[in-house]
N, C-alpha and C positions, 0 to 999 in steps of 0.2 A: 228023896230023895232030888237038894236042890244043891245048884254046884256054886263053887264056894264064887264070892264077888272077887276081881281080877282090878287091877286100880295101874294105870302104864300115867306117867309124868312126864312132859316130853318137851323142847323147843324145837320149836319147827324157823330158819331162818328166807327169806324169799331177797331178790336181786333180780333187775330189767336186764333186758338183753341191749340189745344194740336202738332192735326197733321198738324201744318201751314194753313190750311185753314181761310180763311180771313170771318168775317161774320160781320152782323151789330149792332150794341150794342141801343137795346130799340128801341124807337120809333123817328123821328125826331123832333127835339127840335128848337120849334119855336122861332123865335125873330121879337122886330115889327120895326126893321131898320137895313142895309146892315152894319152899324159901329154896330151898337153889335153884329151879328152872326157872324164877320170877329173878334173881341172879343173874344168870347164864344170859335170859335176856335183855336186859337191861344191858350188860356188855355188848352183849351185838347186838344191838341197838343203833348203836355211831357209826355200825361197820358194812353195813345191811341197809337197803333198801325197806325192810319189815322183819320184822319180829312176833312172832303167837306164844306162849309158854300155855301149855294146857293141861288138863287131864282130865281122862278118859273112863268111867267105872262102868264095870259090866261081868259078865260071868263069862266062861269060856265057852256055852252056850249063844253068845248073846254079843258078838264082835262088835256090835257098833256101840254098844253102850252111852253114856250119857257123858258126852262131853261138854265143860268145865273152861270158858279162858280162863287165865288166871294172872296174863299182863299179852298189853298188843300196841305194839310202837311201828308208828308208819303205815306201808302199805303191807296188804295179805291175802292170799286169795283165801276163799269160805271155807272152814273147816268143818262145814256141819259136807 
């Protein structure tokens, strides 16, 4: 019997420190739909050095899952 599929939709924001090193700001912010995540990412893009809205699909036994970038602006750390 296969595990049920799960989907996580989230936004991660990035800023640079004084030396120019990019870092994620806080934990990924979960959103209920792709549309909400993209809307939030677009709003945050003007306030940070980078932003990514993403969706990860998988099962409880496969945490890696398949990652889909929904929206990206500015500089960001590779999510793979």
